[in-house]
N, C-alpha and C positions, 0 to 999 in steps of 0.2 A: 794713073797720073792725073787724069781729069778729076777723079774723086778727091785726091789729095789737094788739088788746087781749090776745089769748091769748099772743102773743109777749112783750109787756111783763110780763104776769103771771108767765110762766115765768121770765123774766130775774130778776125781783125775788125769786121763791121760791128760785132757785139762789143769788142773792147772799146772801139771809138764811141759807141752809143753810151756805154757806162761812164766813159771819161766825160762826155758832154753832160750827163746827168750829175756827175760829181761836181762839175764846174758851174752848174746852173745856179742862178742867184736864189737866195732864200725867199720863200713866199712872204708877202707883206701882211702885216696885221690889218684886219679890216674891221671897222666899226659898223656893225650891221644896223644898229638903231640907237637913237638918243633923242630925248625931248628937246634939249637945247644944245647948240654948238657955239663955242666962242673961239674963233680963230686967233683973235688978237689979244687974248688974255695976257696979263702981265705977272700973275702970281708965280708961274713957273715958266720962265722964258724958253722959247723954242718948242713949245708944245701946244697942241690944240686941246681945249677943254671940252669934254662932253658931260652933260648932266641929265639925270632922270632917265630911268629905264634903259641904261646903257647895256648894249649887247655887242660883244666882240668875238670875232672868229679868227682862228689861225691854225691851219694844217691839222684839223682833227680835234682842236681844243675850242670849247665855247666858254666865254666868260661873261658874267653879268655883274653889275655894280651900280652904285648911286652916282659916282663921279669918276671919270677917267681922264688922264692926260696922255695923249699920244704923241710920241716923238717919231715923226714919219721917217726922217732921215736915218735915225738910228734903229728904226723898226722895233720900238720899245714903248711899253705902256706902263703907267702907274694907275692902280685902281683903288678907290676909297669907298668905304661904307657898304656893308652887306655884300662882300665880294663872294661870288660863287664861280667855281671853275670846274668843268668836267671834261674828261677825255673819253669820248664815246659813252658807252654805258658801263664802263669798268671802274673808273676812278672819279670821285667827286671830292672837291676841297672847298671848304668855307672859311672865311677869315674877315677881319675888319679892314685889312690892307694887303695889297699884293702888288708885285712887279713881275713883268713878263718880258723876256728878251727873245724876239722872234728869230733873230739870226742864229742863235745857238739853242733855241727851244728850252730855255731855262726859266723856271718860275720861282719866285720867293714870296712866301706868305707869312704874315705875322698877326698877332692879336686874336686869341681864342680860336686857333686853327683847328678845324675838324677835317680829317681825310677819311673817306669811306670807300669801301668796295662792297660787293654783295656778301662777303664773309666776315668783315671786321670794320671797326671804327677806331681811328687814332685821333686823340686830342692832345695838343701841345701848344706852346706859345709861338713857335717859329718853325717853319718847314722850308727846306730847299728841295726843288723837284727838277731833276735833269731828265727831260723827255727823250733825249738822244739815246741814253743808256737805260731809260726806264727805271731810275732809282730816285728815291726820296730819302732825305736824311734830316735829322734834327739834333740839336745839342742843348735843348732845354728839356726839362722833365716832361715826359710823355706818358700817356695811358692808352693802352690798346685793349679793346674788348671784342671778343667773338662769342660764339654760342657757349663755349665751355669755360673760357678763362679770361682773366684780367691781368694784363702785363703792365708793370710800372717800371720805368727806367730813366736814367739821367740823360741818355742819348741813344740814338738808334739809327739804323739804315734799313730801308724797305726796298726789296728787289721785286718790282711789280710783276714781271713775267713769271717769276718762280713762286710768287706769293710768300716770300721769305723775309723775315725780320732778322737782322743781325745786331747783337748787342755786345759791345766791348767794354762796357762799364757796368756798374751794379744794376741788375735787373731782377724783378720779382714777378713770378707767375702765381696768381692766386686762383685756386680751383675750390669748389665746395668741399672737396675731400682732402686737399693737401696744399702746401705752399712750396714752390721751387725758388731757390735763390742762387744766383751765379754772377760772375763777373765777365763771363764769355759764353754766350748762348745764341744758337741759331734756332729760329722758330718759324715753322711753316703754317700759316693760318688756314690753309685749305685742309691739310691732313691732321693738324694738331701735333705734328712731330716736333720734338725738341731735342737738340743736340747740345750737350753740356761739355765745356772745355775748362780745365782749371778747377780749383776748389768750388764745389757746388753742393747744395743741400736740398733735401726734399723732406718736409716735415708734415706729419699727419697725426691724428689721434692714435693710430695703430702702431706707427713706427717712425724712426728717424733714419734717413738714408744720406750717406756721404759718398761722393765720387769726384774724381778729377778728370774723367772722360767717360761719357755715357750718352745713352739715348733714352728718351721717354716719350711714349705715345699717349698724349693727354686725352685722346678720345677713347681708345680701347683700354687704357690704363695698364699697359705692360711696359717693361723697361729692360735695358741691357747696359751693364756698367763694366768697364774694363780696366780701370786704373785706380789703385789705392782706394778701393770701394768697400763699404760695409753697410749692412742693414741692422738697425738696433731696435729690438722690441723691448718690452718692460724687463724681461729677464733673460733675453738671448741676444747675442751679438754674432752676426753672420759675416764672415770675411772670405775672400777668395780672389783669384786673378780675374775671373769672369763671373759676374752675377746676373741671373735672370730673375725678374720679379713680375708677378701678375697680381695686381691689387684686387681685381674682382674676386679671385679665389683665395687671396692672402697666401699665395704660394711663392716660394723662392727656391731657386736652385743655384748652386755654386760649383765652379769647375776649376781644378788645379789649385794646390796649396790652400785648401779649404780649412777654415777654423771656425767652429761654432762654440761659443762660450755660454755656459749656463751659470749666471751669477748667483742664483738662489741655492742650487745644489753643488756649487763649487766644482763644477766639472767642465772639461773641454773635450770636444769631439773633433778629430782631424781626419782628413782624407783628401782624395782628389776629385770626388764628386759627391755632393750632398743635396738633399731636398728637405725643405721645411714647409709643413702645412700648419699655419698658425691656428686656424679655426679648429683643427683636430688635435692640436698640441702634439704633433708628430714630426719626428726627425728621422731621416734615413741617410746613411753614409756608406759609401763603397770606395774601392780603389785605395788600398793601404789604409783602411779605416782603423782608428784607434780612439778609445774613450779613456780619458785621464781624469781621475777623481781624487781630490785631496781627502785623505783619511788621517786625522790627527796631523802628525808631522811628516807623513809618508804619502806617496802617490801610488794609486792602483791604476795600472795600464791594462786595458782589455782590447784585444784585436779579434776581428772576424772578417770574413769577406764582405759581410753585410752587417751593419749595426742599425738598430732601430730604437729610438727613445720616444715613448708615448706617454700621454697623461699629464694632468695638472702637476705643478711643482711638488705639491704635498702628497701626490699619489703617483709618482713617476715610475715607469717600468722600462727597463732596458733589455733588449734581446740582441743576441749575437748568433750568427749562423755560419756554419762551415769552417772547420779548422780553427776553432776558437783557442786563443792563448791569452794568458794573463800573467802579470808580474807585479810584485811589490817587493821591497827589500827582503822581507822575511817569509815570503810565500809566492809560489808560482804554480801554474797548472795548465792543463789542456783538456779539451773536450770537443765534441762535434757541435753542440749548441749550448747557449747559456741564457737563463732567464733570471732577471734580478728585479725585485720589488722594493722600491724605496720605502713604502709605507710599513710593511711588516719586517723589513730587513732580511728577507730570504733571497738567497742566490742559489739557483739550481744549475748544476753541471750535468749535462745529459749527453750520452753517447761516448763510450770509452773514456770516462773522465779519469784524470789523475791529478793529484795535488801534492806538491812538495813543500813541506814545512820544516825548514832547517834541513836536517839529515834524513827526515822521514818521508817515505813515499806512501800515499794513501790511494787505493783504487777500489772500484766497485761498479755496480751497474749505474747507480745514480749517487751523486754527492750533493748535499745541501750545506751551504755555509750560512750561518745565522748571525746577524749583527744586532747590537743593542741600538734601537732607533733613537734613543736619547743621546747616548755618548758617541754613537757611530763606531764604537770599537767592535772588533770581531769577538763574538760571545761563544759560539759553539759550532759544531758540525755534526752531520749525519752522513754515514756511508751505508747505503741500502743495497742489500743483496750482494753476496760474494765479496764481502768487505775484507780488505787487506791493509795492514800497516807494516811497513818493512823499512829497514835501514841497513847500510853496509856494516859488516862487522868491523870492530875497531882496527884490527890488524889486516883487514881485507881478505880474510880467509873464507868468507861467505856472507850470508845475509840473515839478520834477525828478522823473523817473520811471525806475525800473529794474524790468524784468520778466523772469521766468524760470518754468520749470516748478515748481521748488521753491526755497525760501529757507531758509538756516540762519544764525541770528544768535547773537552772544555778548553777555552783559551783564557790566558791571562797576559795582558800586554802583547796581544797578537801571537803568543806562543802557546802551543799545546802543553798543558801540564797534567791532564788527566784524560784517560781513554778507557772506555768499556766496550768489549766485544761480547755479543750474546748469541746463543744457539750454535751448537756444533762447532765450538771453537777449537782451534789447533795452534800449536806454537813450535817454533824452532828458535832457540836462544843461545847465544854464545856467552858462556860464563867465564869470567876472568878472576884470577887471584894474583895480586901483586904484579899486574901487567902481563901475566902469562895465561894463555888459554887453559882453563882447568877442565872444561867439559862442554859438550854440546847437549843442551837440554831439549828433549823432544817429547811432546805430550798432547793429550786431548782433555777437554772438560766441557761443562755446560756454559761457562762464561769466564772471561779473563779481564782482570783489571790491570791497567798500566799506569805508572806514574813517571812523569818526565821532568827533566830539569835542563834548561837551555836547549830544548828540542832533542834531548837525548833520553832514551829509556833507562830509568834507574831501577825500577821495581816491576816485576811481572808476577801477578798473583792469580792462580786458577781457583775456580769455585765449582763445587758439585760434580760428582761423577768424574773425578780427576784420575787420569792415568798418565804417568810421566816417567821417563827414564833418561838418565844422563849417560852420555857416551864419551869415552875418550876420543880425541880427534881421529886417531888411527882406526877406530872400530866403526865409524859411521861413514859408509861409502858416499862419494860425491853425489850420486843420483838419489840418495835419500836425504839430502840436505836442503831440498826445496819442497814446499807444500804443493799439493795438487792445485793447479790454476795460477800459481805465482809466476809473474813476469816482471823482471826488473827493467824499468824504462829509463835508466840513468842517462842513456845517450840522447834522450829527449828533453832533459832538464833545461829550463829557461833560466839563464844566468844573468840576463840584463834586459832592460826595456827594449833594446834593439833586436833581441832574439825572438820577439813575438811575431816578427814579420817573416813570411816565407821568402825565399830568394827571389822568386819571380816578381813579388810585389815590391821588394826593395829595389830591384832593377828598374821597374816602372817609375818608382819615386825619383830615382837619380836622374832619369831621362827628363821627367817633367820639371824638376828643379833646375836642371841645366838649361832647358828651353825657356823657362821663365826668366832667367837671368839675361838671356839673349834678347827676349822681347822687351824687358824693362830698359835695356840699353838703347832701344830704338825710340828716341824721342821724336816729337813732331810728326808722328805717323797719323795721317788723317783718320778720323773716326769712321768706321764702316760697320753698318748693322748687318749681322749675319743673316743669311736667308733663313736659316733654321730658326732664328729668333723671331723674325717678322712673320713667319708662317707657322709658328708654334701651335696656335689654336686650331689652324686648319688640320694639322697632323694629329693633334691630340684633343679633339672636341669633347671627348667623354672621360678624359683622364681625371681620376679621383684619388684621394688618399687611400692607400691600402694599409689598414691597421689590422694586424693579426692579434 
């Protein structure tokens, strides 16, 4: 009981003391020095005039000037000529004229005003300084300079304790490497951190950046953008829900709904996580990655768990890894990995490759697709080792099959019209007469030539060491109607551009798109810099571009 009484007594004593302090009269402005004093001057009635080496003190503020008029009753002073005001050793302000109200600790300065602290200098025509809340603001054009940047704005507010400038009208940050423009920006002079709100741009020799909400570290030169943002290089445009950018390494990464456009090669790479290394001309895309390239009036779509695009525009190479699938209107295919060279027009399909061209299935150990580099049309193909070309029989009774060690095909208007198979060739072909199956032709030879029309085999010609026999349908058993090594992969055929994505990646995509719509609906959410962004360099000090 005694302890509780002592506690309550202490509490009320402290409360009374604080109340007395709150009610204490404001400190008076004191003129510490002056060469001349004129108590009865008539220029400004009700004031005492001080002239020559005037020094004024008030509650932590020291002011010097040539002439001062002190209104003792109002606790108010007007200062003229070479006015200097400083608050401890933290803030210094110079002007031609100033006013100071002691009761509310408010200063007004005008005429070539310069406000300084150890990290920055602000110059403008007029400044208002509220010492109670430690904020200064101006509505005349102002220029702020620190070690890294120069900021120019129509108006601004300075939060002294936080070393923070806030701009709600047009502001420009000029750095030797770039220029930032925004209509709403918070800038911390100590750290060099800039927070961008609303339409903002960052322009440099290397790129152009647009964002409507983002963060930029002007000292370390990395950034994070989270709303309607993109980075534009000479020939690439990088877009995504969230963009990270490191100017020192010219590295950018994008997360969720990522789109990278290549204007020179007329290609677009999409996914939900991408990395671009500008200096290495390297692009990496994962999470439902797809590359779309315009070929004549058609678009070729290529998917892999990981896509890489490297090299200069005139010598660009694309690689796709793991469960690669591709689709265009008249051709589709699958393989384990893909390598495509823009310069020589060669695309290599490696690891259980299969290509469907119209009704024809082509398989082998390796498949090469060769394009004409000038016209960009598909010119020819090679199927190397264990080459097969097969198609379903017209009436669905079996499969037309031609086999050889290697296969060489020619395209016209992206359709196979001529095929040659060489070395140890074999065939099974269903021959028709007036719409009726006449016989099943089975044979071997040194080579076989095929002619096709509208992707259908019309002529089969065997050369050298030919052995062939035609069987009535009833005389050729089912187990003899397939060549050794033949596998029909019809259940894997890719029929549309959406079929190139495995179910698990499609499910991931739908979740991300749904969440993105929810996030975009949340307006007025304060900008928060992710910890993983701010600490990126600490976690990845040696991260380099990995170009294979």
